[in-house]
PDB file of N, H, CA, C and O in Angstrom:
ATOM      1  N   MET A   1      17.881  18.676  94.814  1.00  0.00           N
ATOM      2  CA  MET A   1      17.247  17.525  94.174  1.00  0.00           C
ATOM      3  C   MET A   1      18.125  16.294  94.392  1.00  0.00           C
ATOM      4  O   MET A   1      19.338  16.362  94.190  1.00  0.00           O
ATOM      5  N   ALA A   2      17.544  15.190  94.794  1.00  0.00           N
ATOM      6  H   ALA A   2      16.559  15.134  94.958  1.00  0.00           H
ATOM      7  CA  ALA A   2      18.286  13.960  95.073  1.00  0.00           C
ATOM      8  C   ALA A   2      18.677  13.254  93.786  1.00  0.00           C
ATOM      9  O   ALA A   2      17.962  13.309  92.785  1.00  0.00           O
ATOM     10  N   GLU A   3      19.847  12.580  93.832  1.00  0.00           N
ATOM     11  H   GLU A   3      20.428  12.536  94.645  1.00  0.00           H
ATOM     12  CA  GLU A   3      20.286  11.799  92.671  1.00  0.00           C
ATOM     13  C   GLU A   3      19.445  10.537  92.564  1.00  0.00           C
ATOM     14  O   GLU A   3      19.010   9.984  93.575  1.00  0.00           O
ATOM     15  N   SER A   4      19.218  10.088  91.348  1.00  0.00           N
ATOM     16  H   SER A   4      19.572  10.536  90.527  1.00  0.00           H
ATOM     17  CA  SER A   4      18.522   8.810  91.174  1.00  0.00           C
ATOM     18  C   SER A   4      19.467   7.677  91.550  1.00  0.00           C
ATOM     19  O   SER A   4      20.687   7.827  91.479  1.00  0.00           O
ATOM     20  N   ALA A   5      18.903   6.551  91.947  1.00  0.00           N
ATOM     21  H   ALA A   5      17.912   6.429  92.004  1.00  0.00           H
ATOM     22  CA  ALA A   5      19.722   5.389  92.317  1.00  0.00           C
ATOM     23  C   ALA A   5      20.568   4.930  91.143  1.00  0.00           C
ATOM     24  O   ALA A   5      21.713   4.515  91.322  1.00  0.00           O
ATOM     25  N   GLU A   6      20.011   5.003  89.948  1.00  0.00           N
ATOM     26  H   GLU A   6      19.081   5.341  89.802  1.00  0.00           H
ATOM     27  CA  GLU A   6      20.754   4.570  88.752  1.00  0.00           C
ATOM     28  C   GLU A   6      21.983   5.438  88.551  1.00  0.00           C
ATOM     29  O   GLU A   6      23.062   4.913  88.274  1.00  0.00           O
ATOM     30  N   HIS A   7      21.851   6.735  88.682  1.00  0.00           N
ATOM     31  H   HIS A   7      20.975   7.161  88.907  1.00  0.00           H
ATOM     32  CA  HIS A   7      22.985   7.646  88.511  1.00  0.00           C
ATOM     33  C   HIS A   7      24.011   7.416  89.613  1.00  0.00           C
ATOM     34  O   HIS A   7      25.212   7.406  89.344  1.00  0.00           O
ATOM     35  N   HIS A   8      23.563   7.234  90.828  1.00  0.00           N
ATOM     36  H   HIS A   8      22.587   7.242  91.046  1.00  0.00           H
ATOM     37  CA  HIS A   8      24.462   7.021  91.953  1.00  0.00           C
ATOM     38  C   HIS A   8      25.265   5.730  91.774  1.00  0.00           C
ATOM     39  O   HIS A   8      26.474   5.725  92.005  1.00  0.00           O
ATOM     40  N   ASP A   9      24.621   4.648  91.371  1.00  0.00           N
ATOM     41  H   ASP A   9      23.639   4.651  91.183  1.00  0.00           H
ATOM     42  CA  ASP A   9      25.309   3.369  91.173  1.00  0.00           C
ATOM     43  C   ASP A   9      26.335   3.447  90.060  1.00  0.00           C
ATOM     44  O   ASP A   9      27.418   2.874  90.182  1.00  0.00           O
ATOM     45  N   SER A  10      26.021   4.142  88.981  1.00  0.00           N
ATOM     46  H   SER A  10      25.142   4.608  88.882  1.00  0.00           H
ATOM     47  CA  SER A  10      26.959   4.218  87.860  1.00  0.00           C
ATOM     48  C   SER A  10      28.227   4.967  88.263  1.00  0.00           C
ATOM     49  O   SER A  10      29.297   4.689  87.722  1.00  0.00           O
ATOM     50  N   GLY A  11      28.131   5.902  89.192  1.00  0.00           N
ATOM     51  H   GLY A  11      27.262   6.128  89.631  1.00  0.00           H
ATOM     52  CA  GLY A  11      29.305   6.616  89.674  1.00  0.00           C
ATOM     53  C   GLY A  11      30.241   5.709  90.442  1.00  0.00           C
ATOM     54  O   GLY A  11      31.458   5.884  90.376  1.00  0.00           O
ATOM     55  N   LYS A  12      29.697   4.731  91.179  1.00  0.00           N
ATOM     56  H   LYS A  12      28.708   4.588  91.233  1.00  0.00           H
ATOM     57  CA  LYS A  12      30.521   3.798  91.937  1.00  0.00           C
ATOM     58  C   LYS A  12      31.360   2.927  91.016  1.00  0.00           C
ATOM     59  O   LYS A  12      32.472   2.545  91.379  1.00  0.00           O
ATOM     60  N   GLN A  13      30.852   2.605  89.837  1.00  0.00           N
ATOM     61  H   GLN A  13      29.948   2.915  89.542  1.00  0.00           H
ATOM     62  CA  GLN A  13      31.571   1.743  88.908  1.00  0.00           C
ATOM     63  C   GLN A  13      32.834   2.419  88.386  1.00  0.00           C
ATOM     64  O   GLN A  13      33.767   1.731  87.973  1.00  0.00           O
ATOM     65  N   ASN A  14      32.887   3.736  88.395  1.00  0.00           N
ATOM     66  H   ASN A  14      32.129   4.296  88.731  1.00  0.00           H
ATOM     67  CA  ASN A  14      34.036   4.464  87.861  1.00  0.00           C
ATOM     68  C   ASN A  14      35.119   4.703  88.906  1.00  0.00           C
ATOM     69  O   ASN A  14      36.197   5.192  88.569  1.00  0.00           O
ATOM     70  N   GLN A  15      34.854   4.369  90.166  1.00  0.00           N
ATOM     71  H   GLN A  15      33.978   3.971  90.439  1.00  0.00           H
ATOM     72  CA  GLN A  15      35.838   4.597  91.206  1.00  0.00           C
ATOM     73  C   GLN A  15      36.875   3.481  91.212  1.00  0.00           C
ATOM     74  O   GLN A  15      36.552   2.333  90.907  1.00  0.00           O
ATOM     75  N   PRO A  16      38.131   3.812  91.560  1.00  0.00           N
ATOM     76  CA  PRO A  16      39.176   2.783  91.603  1.00  0.00           C
ATOM     77  C   PRO A  16      38.862   1.707  92.635  1.00  0.00           C
ATOM     78  O   PRO A  16      38.280   1.985  93.683  1.00  0.00           O
ATOM     79  N   LYS A  17      39.250   0.495  92.327  1.00  0.00           N
ATOM     80  H   LYS A  17      39.723   0.269  91.476  1.00  0.00           H
ATOM     81  CA  LYS A  17      39.096  -0.617  93.262  1.00  0.00           C
ATOM     82  C   LYS A  17      40.196  -0.505  94.317  1.00  0.00           C
ATOM     83  O   LYS A  17      41.352  -0.253  93.980  1.00  0.00           O
ATOM     84  N   THR A  18      39.848  -0.688  95.576  1.00  0.00           N
ATOM     85  H   THR A  18      38.908  -0.892  95.850  1.00  0.00           H
ATOM     86  CA  THR A  18      40.821  -0.629  96.661  1.00  0.00           C
ATOM     87  C   THR A  18      41.081  -2.035  97.181  1.00  0.00           C
ATOM     88  O   THR A  18      40.156  -2.787  97.486  1.00  0.00           O
ATOM     89  N   MET A  19      42.363  -2.369  97.274  1.00  0.00           N
ATOM     90  H   MET A  19      43.115  -1.758  97.027  1.00  0.00           H
ATOM     91  CA  MET A  19      42.761  -3.679  97.798  1.00  0.00           C
ATOM     92  C   MET A  19      43.832  -3.454  98.856  1.00  0.00           C
ATOM     93  O   MET A  19      44.604  -2.498  98.780  1.00  0.00           O
ATOM     94  N   GLU A  20      43.870  -4.330  99.828  1.00  0.00           N
ATOM     95  H   GLU A  20      43.243  -5.106  99.889  1.00  0.00           H
ATOM     96  CA  GLU A  20      44.926  -4.288 100.837  1.00  0.00           C
ATOM     97  C   GLU A  20      46.186  -4.920 100.255  1.00  0.00           C
ATOM     98  O   GLU A  20      46.116  -5.951  99.587  1.00  0.00           O
ATOM     99  N   SER A  21      47.332  -4.304 100.507  1.00  0.00           N
ATOM    100  H   SER A  21      47.389  -3.466 101.049  1.00  0.00           H
ATOM    101  CA  SER A  21      48.587  -4.865 100.002  1.00  0.00           C
ATOM    102  C   SER A  21      48.830  -6.259 100.581  1.00  0.00           C
ATOM    103  O   SER A  21      49.408  -7.114  99.911  1.00  0.00           O
ATOM    104  N   SER A  22      48.397  -6.492 101.810  1.00  0.00           N
ATOM    105  H   SER A  22      47.928  -5.797 102.354  1.00  0.00           H
ATOM    106  CA  SER A  22      48.573  -7.816 102.420  1.00  0.00           C
ATOM    107  C   SER A  22      47.804  -8.890 101.652  1.00  0.00           C
ATOM    108  O   SER A  22      48.235 -10.041 101.593  1.00  0.00           O
ATOM    109  N   ASP A  23      46.666  -8.514 101.063  1.00  0.00           N
ATOM    110  H   ASP A  23      46.316  -7.578 101.111  1.00  0.00           H
ATOM    111  CA  ASP A  23      45.909  -9.464 100.235  1.00  0.00           C
ATOM    112  C   ASP A  23      46.651  -9.779  98.935  1.00  0.00           C
ATOM    113  O   ASP A  23      46.579 -10.900  98.433  1.00  0.00           O
ATOM    114  N   LEU A  24      47.352  -8.802  98.401  1.00  0.00           N
ATOM    115  H   LEU A  24      47.410  -7.891  98.809  1.00  0.00           H
ATOM    116  CA  LEU A  24      48.130  -9.019  97.170  1.00  0.00           C
ATOM    117  C   LEU A  24      49.400  -9.829  97.449  1.00  0.00           C
ATOM    118  O   LEU A  24      49.692 -10.794  96.743  1.00  0.00           O
ATOM    119  N   PHE A  25      50.141  -9.436  98.469  1.00  0.00           N
ATOM    120  H   PHE A  25      49.903  -8.652  99.042  1.00  0.00           H
ATOM    121  CA  PHE A  25      51.439 -10.045  98.738  1.00  0.00           C
ATOM    122  C   PHE A  25      51.344 -11.365  99.492  1.00  0.00           C
ATOM    123  O   PHE A  25      52.202 -12.229  99.317  1.00  0.00           O
ATOM    124  N   GLN A  26      50.346 -11.538 100.308  1.00  0.00           N
ATOM    125  H   GLN A  26      49.649 -10.836 100.450  1.00  0.00           H
ATOM    126  CA  GLN A  26      50.124 -12.777 101.072  1.00  0.00           C
ATOM    127  C   GLN A  26      51.406 -13.267 101.755  1.00  0.00           C
ATOM    128  O   GLN A  26      51.755 -14.444 101.665  1.00  0.00           O
ATOM    129  N   GLY A  27      52.098 -12.356 102.434  1.00  0.00           N
ATOM    130  H   GLY A  27      51.815 -11.400 102.507  1.00  0.00           H
ATOM    131  CA  GLY A  27      53.305 -12.717 103.180  1.00  0.00           C
ATOM    132  C   GLY A  27      54.598 -12.605 102.392  1.00  0.00           C
ATOM    133  O   GLY A  27      55.676 -12.617 102.987  1.00  0.00           O
ATOM    134  N   ALA A  28      54.525 -12.495 101.075  1.00  0.00           N
ATOM    135  H   ALA A  28      53.650 -12.485 100.592  1.00  0.00           H
ATOM    136  CA  ALA A  28      55.734 -12.345 100.255  1.00  0.00           C
ATOM    137  C   ALA A  28      56.184 -10.884 100.270  1.00  0.00           C
ATOM    138  O   ALA A  28      55.431 -10.005 100.689  1.00  0.00           O
ATOM    139  N   ARG A  29      57.401 -10.630  99.817  1.00  0.00           N
ATOM    140  H   ARG A  29      58.013 -11.344  99.477  1.00  0.00           H
ATOM    141  CA  ARG A  29      57.905  -9.249  99.702  1.00  0.00           C
ATOM    142  C   ARG A  29      57.890  -8.784  98.249  1.00  0.00           C
ATOM    143  O   ARG A  29      58.046  -7.595  97.971  1.00  0.00           O
ATOM    144  N   THR A  30      57.704  -9.720  97.328  1.00  0.00           N
ATOM    145  H   THR A  30      57.577 -10.685  97.554  1.00  0.00           H
ATOM    146  CA  THR A  30      57.730  -9.414  95.894  1.00  0.00           C
ATOM    147  C   THR A  30      56.622 -10.188  95.198  1.00  0.00           C
ATOM    148  O   THR A  30      56.387 -11.361  95.492  1.00  0.00           O
ATOM    149  N   ILE A  31      55.939  -9.515  94.267  1.00  0.00           N
ATOM    150  H   ILE A  31      56.130  -8.562  94.028  1.00  0.00           H
ATOM    151  CA  ILE A  31      54.971 -10.202  93.407  1.00  0.00           C
ATOM    152  C   ILE A  31      55.215  -9.778  91.965  1.00  0.00           C
ATOM    153  O   ILE A  31      55.735  -8.693  91.702  1.00  0.00           O
ATOM    154  N   LEU A  32      54.837 -10.639  91.045  1.00  0.00           N
ATOM    155  H   LEU A  32      54.414 -11.520  91.258  1.00  0.00           H
ATOM    156  CA  LEU A  32      54.936 -10.327  89.624  1.00  0.00           C
ATOM    157  C   LEU A  32      53.540 -10.057  89.098  1.00  0.00           C
ATOM    158  O   LEU A  32      52.585 -10.761  89.427  1.00  0.00           O
ATOM    159  N   ILE A  33      53.437  -9.016  88.268  1.00  0.00           N
ATOM    160  H   ILE A  33      54.213  -8.444  88.000  1.00  0.00           H
ATOM    161  CA  ILE A  33      52.165  -8.613  87.680  1.00  0.00           C
ATOM    162  C   ILE A  33      52.313  -8.639  86.167  1.00  0.00           C
ATOM    163  O   ILE A  33      53.184  -7.971  85.612  1.00  0.00           O
ATOM    164  N   ARG A  34      51.466  -9.408  85.505  1.00  0.00           N
ATOM    165  H   ARG A  34      50.758  -9.952  85.956  1.00  0.00           H
ATOM    166  CA  ARG A  34      51.492  -9.454  84.037  1.00  0.00           C
ATOM    167  C   ARG A  34      50.456  -8.456  83.532  1.00  0.00           C
ATOM    168  O   ARG A  34      49.290  -8.496  83.926  1.00  0.00           O
ATOM    169  N   HIS A  35      50.907  -7.548  82.642  1.00  0.00           N
ATOM    170  H   HIS A  35      51.854  -7.515  82.322  1.00  0.00           H
ATOM    171  CA  HIS A  35      50.026  -6.526  82.078  1.00  0.00           C
ATOM    172  C   HIS A  35      50.380  -6.317  80.616  1.00  0.00           C
ATOM    173  O   HIS A  35      51.504  -5.938  80.284  1.00  0.00           O
ATOM    174  N   ASP A  36      49.416  -6.565  79.750  1.00  0.00           N
ATOM    175  H   ASP A  36      48.503  -6.872  80.019  1.00  0.00           H
ATOM    176  CA  ASP A  36      49.583  -6.312  78.316  1.00  0.00           C
ATOM    177  C   ASP A  36      50.832  -7.004  77.750  1.00  0.00           C
ATOM    178  O   ASP A  36      51.558  -6.429  76.939  1.00  0.00           O
ATOM    179  N   GLY A  37      51.067  -8.231  78.186  1.00  0.00           N
ATOM    180  H   GLY A  37      50.477  -8.698  78.845  1.00  0.00           H
ATOM    181  CA  GLY A  37      52.190  -9.007  77.665  1.00  0.00           C
ATOM    182  C   GLY A  37      53.522  -8.715  78.324  1.00  0.00           C
ATOM    183  O   GLY A  37      54.525  -9.340  77.979  1.00  0.00           O
ATOM    184  N   GLN A  38      53.562  -7.782  79.263  1.00  0.00           N
ATOM    185  H   GLN A  38      52.748  -7.273  79.543  1.00  0.00           H
ATOM    186  CA  GLN A  38      54.791  -7.436  79.974  1.00  0.00           C
ATOM    187  C   GLN A  38      54.675  -7.911  81.419  1.00  0.00           C
ATOM    188  O   GLN A  38      53.575  -7.999  81.966  1.00  0.00           O
ATOM    189  N   VAL A  39      55.820  -8.216  82.033  1.00  0.00           N
ATOM    190  H   VAL A  39      56.713  -8.144  81.589  1.00  0.00           H
ATOM    191  CA  VAL A  39      55.830  -8.628  83.433  1.00  0.00           C
ATOM    192  C   VAL A  39      56.480  -7.518  84.250  1.00  0.00           C
ATOM    193  O   VAL A  39      57.569  -7.041  83.929  1.00  0.00           O
ATOM    194  N   TYR A  40      55.793  -7.121  85.307  1.00  0.00           N
ATOM    195  H   TYR A  40      54.908  -7.508  85.568  1.00  0.00           H
ATOM    196  CA  TYR A  40      56.276  -6.093  86.221  1.00  0.00           C
ATOM    197  C   TYR A  40      56.488  -6.725  87.584  1.00  0.00           C
ATOM    198  O   TYR A  40      55.788  -7.666  87.958  1.00  0.00           O
ATOM    199  N   MET A  41      57.461  -6.202  88.326  1.00  0.00           N
ATOM    200  H   MET A  41      58.030  -5.438  88.022  1.00  0.00           H
ATOM    201  CA  MET A  41      57.731  -6.680  89.670  1.00  0.00           C
ATOM    202  C   MET A  41      57.328  -5.580  90.649  1.00  0.00           C
ATOM    203  O   MET A  41      57.795  -4.446  90.542  1.00  0.00           O
ATOM    204  N   LEU A  42      56.467  -5.918  91.595  1.00  0.00           N
ATOM    205  H   LEU A  42      56.088  -6.839  91.682  1.00  0.00           H
ATOM    206  CA  LEU A  42      56.076  -5.000  92.664  1.00  0.00           C
ATOM    207  C   LEU A  42      56.682  -5.541  93.946  1.00  0.00           C
ATOM    208  O   LEU A  42      56.450  -6.695  94.305  1.00  0.00           O
ATOM    209  N   ARG A  43      57.459  -4.716  94.640  1.00  0.00           N
ATOM    210  H   ARG A  43      57.647  -3.778  94.349  1.00  0.00           H
ATOM    211  CA  ARG A  43      58.111  -5.213  95.842  1.00  0.00           C
ATOM    212  C   ARG A  43      57.982  -4.213  96.982  1.00  0.00           C
ATOM    213  O   ARG A  43      57.805  -3.012  96.778  1.00  0.00           O
ATOM    214  N   ILE A  44      58.077  -4.757  98.184  1.00  0.00           N
ATOM    215  H   ILE A  44      58.221  -5.732  98.350  1.00  0.00           H
ATOM    216  CA  ILE A  44      58.074  -3.953  99.395  1.00  0.00           C
ATOM    217  C   ILE A  44      59.525  -3.748  99.806  1.00  0.00           C
ATOM    218  O   ILE A  44      60.268  -4.715  99.970  1.00  0.00           O
ATOM    219  N   THR A  45      59.928  -2.504  99.971  1.00  0.00           N
ATOM    220  H   THR A  45      59.324  -1.718  99.837  1.00  0.00           H
ATOM    221  CA  THR A  45      61.315  -2.192 100.329  1.00  0.00           C
ATOM    222  C   THR A  45      61.546  -2.391 101.822  1.00  0.00           C
ATOM    223  O   THR A  45      60.606  -2.645 102.576  1.00  0.00           O
ATOM    224  N   GLY A  46      62.794  -2.277 102.239  1.00  0.00           N
ATOM    225  H   GLY A  46      63.557  -2.071 101.627  1.00  0.00           H
ATOM    226  CA  GLY A  46      63.143  -2.350 103.645  1.00  0.00           C
ATOM    227  C   GLY A  46      62.519  -1.238 104.473  1.00  0.00           C
ATOM    228  O   GLY A  46      62.367  -1.377 105.687  1.00  0.00           O
ATOM    229  N   ARG A  47      62.158  -0.135 103.827  1.00  0.00           N
ATOM    230  H   ARG A  47      62.282  -0.022 102.841  1.00  0.00           H
ATOM    231  CA  ARG A  47      61.499   0.990 104.504  1.00  0.00           C
ATOM    232  C   ARG A  47      59.988   0.936 104.362  1.00  0.00           C
ATOM    233  O   ARG A  47      59.289   1.912 104.635  1.00  0.00           O
ATOM    234  N   ASN A  48      59.486  -0.240 103.922  1.00  0.00           N
ATOM    235  H   ASN A  48      60.054  -1.032 103.701  1.00  0.00           H
ATOM    236  CA  ASN A  48      58.053  -0.503 103.793  1.00  0.00           C
ATOM    237  C   ASN A  48      57.361   0.370 102.749  1.00  0.00           C
ATOM    238  O   ASN A  48      56.195   0.733 102.905  1.00  0.00           O
ATOM    239  N   LYS A  49      58.084   0.702 101.691  1.00  0.00           N
ATOM    240  H   LYS A  49      59.031   0.408 101.564  1.00  0.00           H
ATOM    241  CA  LYS A  49      57.522   1.433 100.552  1.00  0.00           C
ATOM    242  C   LYS A  49      57.310   0.448  99.416  1.00  0.00           C
ATOM    243  O   LYS A  49      57.896  -0.635  99.415  1.00  0.00           O
ATOM    244  N   LEU A  50      56.476   0.815  98.448  1.00  0.00           N
ATOM    245  H   LEU A  50      56.000   1.694  98.449  1.00  0.00           H
ATOM    246  CA  LEU A  50      56.256  -0.034  97.275  1.00  0.00           C
ATOM    247  C   LEU A  50      57.042   0.488  96.086  1.00  0.00           C
ATOM    248  O   LEU A  50      57.072   1.692  95.831  1.00  0.00           O
ATOM    249  N   ILE A  51      57.678  -0.423  95.358  1.00  0.00           N
ATOM    250  H   ILE A  51      57.653  -1.401  95.565  1.00  0.00           H
ATOM    251  CA  ILE A  51      58.419  -0.082  94.143  1.00  0.00           C
ATOM    252  C   ILE A  51      57.901  -0.980  93.027  1.00  0.00           C
ATOM    253  O   ILE A  51      57.838  -2.199  93.184  1.00  0.00           O
ATOM    254  N   LEU A  52      57.531  -0.378  91.905  1.00  0.00           N
ATOM    255  H   LEU A  52      57.582   0.613  91.778  1.00  0.00           H
ATOM    256  CA  LEU A  52      57.100  -1.122  90.722  1.00  0.00           C
ATOM    257  C   LEU A  52      58.179  -0.990  89.662  1.00  0.00           C
ATOM    258  O   LEU A  52      58.560   0.119  89.288  1.00  0.00           O
ATOM    259  N   GLN A  53      58.678  -2.139  89.172  1.00  0.00           N
ATOM    260  H   GLN A  53      58.368  -3.040  89.476  1.00  0.00           H
ATOM    261  CA  GLN A  53      59.736  -2.141  88.157  1.00  0.00           C
ATOM    262  C   GLN A  53      59.309  -3.010  86.984  1.00  0.00           C
ATOM    263  O   GLN A  53      58.622  -4.019  87.147  1.00  0.00           O
ATOM    264  N   LYS A  54      59.730  -2.593  85.808  1.00  0.00           N
ATOM    265  H   LYS A  54      60.287  -1.774  85.676  1.00  0.00           H
ATOM    266  CA  LYS A  54      59.476  -3.373  84.595  1.00  0.00           C
ATOM    267  C   LYS A  54      60.602  -4.347  84.396  1.00  0.00           C
ATOM    268  O   LYS A  54      60.595  -5.109  83.430  1.00  0.00           O
TER     269      LYS A  54
END
């Protein structure tokens, strides 16, 4: 039995949003993210990994 369009669309809303890191960083190596009154630093390491620090 096929899923209804309404059921199918509601499932898409629960999936995580995907963004490119280049869109977030825009050429920088570090960005600050404010969440719930706290500031976090997200940075790209020399080995091209991501590190999130409070």
